[in-house]
C-alpha positions as CSV (number, residue, x, y, z in Angstrom):
1,M,-5.5,7.8,-5.3
2,S,-4.9,7.2,-8.9
3,K,-3.0,4.3,-10.2
4,E,-0.2,6.7,-11.4
5,D,0.0,8.2,-8.1
6,K,0.3,4.8,-6.4
7,D,2.9,3.7,-8.9
8,Y,5.0,6.8,-8.3
9,L,5.1,6.3,-4.6
10,K,5.8,2.6,-5.1
11,K,8.7,3.4,-7.3
12,K,10.1,6.5,-5.4
13,H,9.7,4.9,-1.9
14,T,9.8,1.1,-2.6
15,K,11.3,0.1,0.8
16,Y,8.7,2.1,2.6
17,F,5.9,1.0,0.3
18,L,6.6,-2.6,0.8
19,L,6.8,-2.1,4.7
20,V,3.6,-0.4,4.8
21,R,2.0,-3.1,2.5
22,E,3.2,-5.8,4.9
23,I,1.6,-3.9,7.8
24,I,-1.6,-3.4,6.2
25,N,-1.7,-7.0,4.8
26,E,-1.1,-8.2,8.5
27,L,-4.0,-6.1,9.7
28,D,-6.0,-7.2,6.5
29,P,-8.9,-4.6,7.1
30,V,-11.6,-6.7,5.4
31,G,-10.1,-10.2,5.4
32,L,-9.4,-10.3,1.8
33,V,-5.7,-11.6,2.2
34,E,-6.9,-14.2,4.6
35,M,-9.3,-15.4,1.9
36,G,-6.5,-15.8,-0.6
37,A,-6.4,-12.5,-2.3
38,P,-3.0,-11.4,-3.8
39,K,-0.5,-9.5,-1.7
40,D,-1.2,-6.3,-3.7
41,E,-4.9,-6.4,-2.8
42,H,-4.7,-3.4,-0.5
43,D,-2.1,-1.4,-2.5
44,T,-4.5,1.6,-3.0
45,L,-4.8,1.9,0.9
46,T,-1.0,1.2,1.1
47,G,-0.5,4.2,-1.2
48,Q,-2.8,6.4,0.7
49,V,-1.1,5.7,4.0
50,L,2.3,6.0,2.5
51,A,1.4,9.4,1.0
52,L,0.4,10.6,4.5
53,I,3.6,9.5,5.9
54,V,6.0,10.9,3.4
55,N,3.8,14.0,2.7
56,D,5.2,13.9,-0.9
57,D,3.9,17.1,-2.4
């Protein structure tokens, strides 16, 4: 997912983007947030998951 695509989803679906981010950060797939990474560390993954949810064509 490109940065532009992620930024578009983040802007258009802010509420849902932040909710998906919270869930992914809680799951912390590779333990980066736990080690002190910023909250936006998994935002590419967040964007990919959100794109699947909203199916924004």
